[in-house]
N, C-alpha and C positions, 0 to 999 in steps of 0.2 A: 504494500500500500504506500502511496506517495502523499506527503503532507500538502494540503491545499494552501498553506501560508508560505512555505519556503521551498517546497518541492523536495524536501529531505526525506529520509527513510523513516517510515512508521513501523514500530514494533508492538507486538501484543504486550499488554501490561495489565495488572490487576490493581484496582483501587478500592479503598475502604469506602463503603456506601454510608455516608453520614446521615443521609435522609432516611435510612432504615426502611427500604422498600421491600424487605423480606430476605435479601441476600446480604451477607456480610462483605464479601468480596465481589466487586463488579468488574467484569472484563471490559477492556477498551484498548485504545491504541495511543501511543505516545511517540512524538517525533524526537529522534535522536539529535537533531540539529537545533530546533527552536523551542522544544518542550511542549508544543501544542498537544492537547489531550482531547480525544474524541471517543465517545461511547455511543451505544445505540440510541439512547435518549437524546443526546446532543444532535445526532444525525437526523432524527425524526423532527425535532424542533426546527432545525435549519431547513428541512424540506418544506415544512408547513409555512415558515416565513417566506421562503422562496416563492411559494404559491399564493402569497398575500392572503392567507387564511388565518383564522383564530386557532389557537392550540386547543384541541378537544380535551375535555376533562380526563378521558381515558389515557391520554399520552403523558399527562403531568404526573409527577410523583405525589404521593399522599402528603398532606400537610402534617407537621409534627404538632403535638399538643404542647403548649407552653405552660410552665408551672412557675408561679411567682416565687421569688427568693424567699425562703423561710416557710413556705407552705408545705404541709405534709403531703406525701404522695399516696396515701391510703385511700 
């Protein structure tokens, strides 16, 4: 795979999914030259934006619950 930013070489890499979409490690690609990161969700969002459409709810990651500082989690 070739990087769209710098035309460098993309390699498979695994990233920690901080949005907690169900998988701890998320596969993606990282450019060895410029560091660009691409995963399937980023590619879908770019395609939707390219087509000038809204991002459907099914494509977005689930929102995390926020807990105020000092509040109990129970």
